[in-house]
C-alpha positions in Angstrom: -11.9 29.6 -20.3 -13.6 27.7 -17.8 -15.0 24.3 -18.2 -16.7 21.9 -16.2 -15.4 18.6 -15.4 -17.5 17.2 -17.4 -16.8 19.2 -20.4 -13.1 18.2 -19.9 -12.3 15.1 -22.3 -14.8 16.7 -24.6 -12.5 19.9 -25.4 -9.2 17.9 -25.0 -10.7 16.0 -27.8 -11.3 19.4 -30.1 -7.7 20.8 -29.0 -4.6 21.1 -26.8 -4.6 24.2 -24.9 -1.5 25.9 -23.9 -2.2 26.1 -20.1 -5.2 24.1 -18.0 -5.6 25.1 -14.5 -7.1 22.9 -12.3 -8.7 23.9 -8.8 -10.8 21.7 -5.7 -10.0 19.7 -2.8 -11.8 16.9 -3.9 -8.6 14.1 -4.3 -10.0 11.6 -6.6 -11.6 13.9 -9.6 -8.7 16.2 -9.2 -6.3 13.4 -10.0 -8.5 11.8 -12.8 -8.9 15.2 -14.6 -4.9 15.7 -14.0 -4.6 12.2 -15.7 -6.4 12.8 -18.7 -4.6 16.2 -19.5 -1.5 14.2 -19.0 -2.6 11.4 -21.4 -4.1 13.7 -24.1 -0.6 15.3 -24.1 1.5 12.6 -24.5 -1.0 11.8 -27.1 0.1 14.8 -28.8 3.7 13.9 -28.9 4.8 15.9 -25.7 6.5 13.0 -23.6 8.7 15.0 -21.6 7.1 16.1 -18.2 8.4 18.4 -15.7 7.4 18.3 -12.4 7.5 20.6 -9.4 6.0 20.9 -6.0 5.6 24.3 -5.4 5.7 24.7 -1.2 6.8 27.7 0.8 10.6 27.2 0.2 10.0 26.6 -3.4 12.3 28.2 -5.9 10.3 29.7 -8.9 13.3 30.5 -10.8 13.9 27.0 -11.6 10.1 27.3 -13.5 11.2 30.8 -15.2 14.4 29.5 -16.6 13.3 26.4 -17.7 9.9 27.8 -19.2 11.9 30.0 -21.2 14.8 27.2 -22.5 13.8 24.7 -25.1 14.5 20.9 -24.5 17.4 18.9 -26.1 14.8 16.1 -26.2 12.0 17.4 -27.3 9.8 20.2 -29.3 7.1 20.6 -26.1 7.5 20.1 -22.6 4.8 19.5 -20.1 4.9 21.4 -16.8 3.1 19.7 -14.0 3.0 22.3 -11.5 1.3 21.8 -8.0 0.6 24.1 -5.4 -1.0 22.8 -2.0 -1.8 26.0 -0.2 -1.9 29.5 -2.0 0.3 32.6 -0.5 1.5 35.7 -2.1 5.2 34.1 -3.1 2.9 31.9 -5.3 0.9 34.4 -6.6 3.4 36.8 -8.0 5.1 34.0 -9.6 2.2 33.4 -11.2 1.5 36.6 -12.5 5.0 36.5 -14.2 4.4 33.3 -15.4 1.5 34.8 -17.2 3.3 37.3 -18.8 5.8 34.6 -20.2 4.0 32.1 -21.4 6.0 30.0 -23.7 4.7 28.2 -26.9 7.1 25.2 -26.3 5.5 24.5 -23.5 2.1 23.0 -22.1 1.4 24.3 -18.3 -0.7 22.1 -16.2 -1.2 24.0 -12.9 -2.7 22.1 -10.1 -4.4 24.6 -6.9 -6.2 23.9 -4.2 -9.8 25.4 -3.9 -9.5 29.0 -4.9 -12.5 31.3 -3.4 -14.3 33.8 -5.5 -12.2 36.8 -4.8 -8.8 35.0 -5.9 -10.2 34.3 -9.2 -10.8 37.9 -9.7 -7.3 38.7 -9.1 -5.2 39.9 -11.8 -2.8 37.1 -11.7 -5.2 34.4 -11.9 -7.9 36.2 -14.8 -4.8 36.3 -17.1 -3.4 33.2 -16.6 -7.4 31.8 -17.3 -7.4 34.2 -20.2 -4.7 31.5 -22.4 -5.8 28.3 -21.4 -8.8 26.5 -19.5 -10.1 26.7 -16.5 -11.6 23.5 -14.7 -13.3 23.9 -11.5 -13.9 21.0 -9.8 -16.5 20.8 -6.6 -17.0 18.0 -4.5 -20.2 16.1 -4.8 -23.2 16.8 -3.0 -24.3 14.0 -0.8 -27.4 13.7 -2.4 -26.0 12.8 -5.9 -23.4 10.9 -4.6 -25.1 7.4 -4.7 -26.1 8.3 -8.7 -22.5 9.1 -8.8 -21.0 6.1 -7.8 -24.2 3.8 -9.4 -22.7 5.7 -13.0 -19.2 4.6 -12.1 -20.0 1.1 -11.8 -21.7 1.0 -15.0 -18.4 2.5 -16.2 -16.8 -0.4 -15.3 -19.7 -3.3 -15.8 -21.1 -3.5 -12.6 -24.7 -2.7 -11.9 -24.9 -1.2 -8.4 -28.3 -1.5 -7.2 -29.5 2.2 -5.3 -29.6 0.5 -1.8 -25.8 -1.3 -2.7 -24.8 2.0 -3.7 -26.1 3.9 -0.3 -24.3 1.4 1.9 -21.4 2.3 0.6 -21.4 5.5 0.5 -22.5 5.2 3.9 -19.6 2.9 4.7 -17.0 5.4 2.9 -18.7 8.7 4.6 -18.1 10.4 1.0 -14.8 9.7 0.5 -14.6 9.0 -3.1 -11.1 7.6 -3.1 -12.5 4.7 -0.9 -15.8 4.5 -2.9 -13.5 4.1 -5.9 -11.3 1.7 -4.5 -14.7 -0.5 -2.8 -15.4 -0.8 -6.9 -12.3 -2.2 -7.4 -12.2 -4.7 -4.9 -15.5 -5.8 -6.2 -14.5 -5.8 -9.6 -11.4 -8.0 -8.4 -13.8 -10.6 -6.5 -16.5 -10.6 -8.6 -15.3 -10.0 -12.2 -17.6 -7.6 -14.4 -20.7 -8.0 -15.3 -22.3 -9.0 -12.0 -25.4 -7.1 -10.1 -24.5 -6.4 -6.8 -27.4 -5.9 -4.5 -26.9 -4.7 -0.3 -26.4 -8.5 0.6 -23.3 -8.8 -1.5 -22.2 -5.3 -0.5 -22.8 -6.2 3.1 -20.8 -9.8 3.0 -17.8 -7.9 1.0 -17.6 -5.6 4.2 -17.4 -8.6 6.4 -15.2 -10.4 4.2 -12.9 -7.8 3.9 -10.0 -6.7 5.6 -10.0 -6.8 9.4 -9.3 -3.1 9.6 -10.3 0.3 8.0 -9.0 4.1 7.8 -11.5 4.7 10.7 -10.1 2.2 13.0 -6.8 4.0 12.1 -8.5 7.1 13.1 -9.9 5.9 16.5 -6.4 4.5 17.2 -4.9 7.4 16.5 -6.8 9.5 18.4 -6.9 7.6 21.6 -2.6 7.8 21.4 -2.3 4.1 20.8 0.8 3.8 19.2 1.3 -0.2 19.1 -2.4 -0.8 17.8 -1.9 2.3 15.5 1.6 0.9 13.7 -0.3 -2.8 13.7 -3.3 -0.8 11.8 -1.5 1.0 9.3 0.9 -2.5 8.6 -1.8 -4.2 7.8 -3.8 -1.5 5.6 -0.5 -1.1 3.8 -0.3 -4.9 3.3 -4.1 -4.8 2.0 -3.4 -2.6 -0.5 -5.1 0.4 0.7 -4.6 3.2 -1.5 -1.4 5.5 -0.2 -3.6 8.5 -1.0 -6.5 7.2 1.4 -4.2 6.9 4.3 -2.7 10.2 3.5 -6.5 12.0 3.1 -6.9 10.5 6.6 -3.9 11.9 8.4 -3.9 15.0 6.9 -7.8 15.4 8.0 -6.7 14.2 11.6 -3.9 17.1 11.7 -5.9 19.7 10.6 -8.7 19.3 12.8 -6.6 19.0 15.8 -5.3 22.8 13.9 -8.7 23.7 13.7 -9.6 22.6 17.6 -6.7 23.5 19.2 -7.3 26.8 20.0 -10.8 26.3 20.8 -9.9 24.3 23.2 -8.1 26.8 25.6 -11.3 29.1 25.0 -13.2 26.0 26.9 -15.6 25.8 23.7 -14.5 22.5 22.1 -17.7 20.5 22.0 -19.1 23.7 20.2 -16.1 23.8 17.4 -16.4 20.4 17.2 -20.3 20.4 16.1 -19.2 22.8 14.0 -16.3 20.4 12.0 -19.5 17.7 12.4 -17.5 15.3 14.6 -19.9 13.4 16.9 -20.3 13.7 20.1 -18.9 10.5 21.1 -16.0 11.3 19.3 -15.6 14.7 21.1 -13.9 12.9 24.1 -11.2 11.1 21.3 -10.4 14.5 20.0 -10.3 16.1 23.4 -7.7 13.0 24.5 -5.7 13.8 21.1 -5.3 17.6 21.6 -4.1 16.9 25.3 -0.7 15.5 23.7 0.1 18.4 21.2 0.4 22.3 21.2 0.7 24.5 17.9 4.8 23.5 17.5 3.6 19.8 17.5 0.7 20.4 15.1 2.8 22.3 12.6 5.5 20.3 12.9 3.0 17.4 12.0 1.8 19.7 9.0 5.1 20.1 7.1 5.6 16.4 7.9 2.5 15.9 5.9 4.3 18.0 3.1 6.5 15.7 2.5 4.2 12.7 2.1 2.3 14.4 -0.4 5.1 15.1 -2.3 6.0 11.6 -2.0 2.8 10.1 -3.0 2.7 12.6 -5.8 5.6 10.9 -7.3 8.0 13.6 -6.1 10.1 11.3 -3.5 10.7 13.1 -0.4 10.7 10.2 1.9 10.5 6.8 2.2 6.6 6.6 2.5 6.2 3.5 4.6 8.8 5.1 7.3 7.0 8.4 6.9 3.5 6.8 7.5 5.1 5.6 10.8 6.8 8.5 11.6 3.6 10.3 11.3 1.5 8.2 13.3 4.1 8.1 16.1 3.5 11.8 16.2 0.0 11.7 16.5 0.1 9.1 19.2 2.7 11.9 20.8 5.8 9.9 20.0 8.4 12.2 18.4 10.8 10.4 15.9 15.0 10.8 17.2 15.0 12.1 13.9 13.3 13.0 10.7 13.8 14.1 7.0 12.3 18.3 8.6 15.8 17.9 11.1 18.2 16.7 8.8 16.9 19.6 5.9 
């Protein structure tokens, strides 16, 4: 059964499906949809939650064994399974899981964005037929201001059209950043406020000295001392860890995409395709000179550990992890990380 994300709450109010599949790349909307499902499961008496982060080294047999065993503490359990990148190994395991769903369990399966071809695969159609599939699409740029105004209204904040447009421009469409800006407005001014463009401008000038985009510029330039200081300020000011992770992940993945193009002397055209401004191209060229496929892959593996920790599955110390990643990006590999001792 296919559901739009705006249909999920109504569906949850009427029934509890044995399986929920969430797919998409909008972190905030994915998190909120998953939270609704977890809360609904708890309201139905499911108090035991098993969390699994399925990376390339994940042992699916643990899930299979737990799925076939009875809990000593609860009648039903919630299996909360995250897959950040699909592979043949995961597809085969999900096909096996689809054949052995248990009435004693509810499965919440969080997947990356799936294309139409993947959705036609046998393992996926089998799973979808036994539960609900919620595909979460990015919010179109033309609808972003309206979405932000509606979200503000739900928090008892009246946001003018110009104010919403200014916030969207500042956050460059990142929903997590936009949500956090609304929370800041609520903390600063209280509920019931009417917010215009002037208030937003004042809020921007009075807010933290640094933004995640300041961190981005320092990373690309390889300014390790300034980058670490900026990171420290962002953490101290309460910037959501998901936003910092999003920024680091975005920049590392851009390096991964651009590195082959640098070797082909096609960097500027590739940057245009990735929607990188002309004035930023020299910054990415500077960052690319410090890296090669091995260092980029190492950072991607380390990002996977950071992602696990942010999602509540401790893999490393988050503060140290962010600092290590910043140092790696700037070209200073730490003496040893969790990847080297595992």
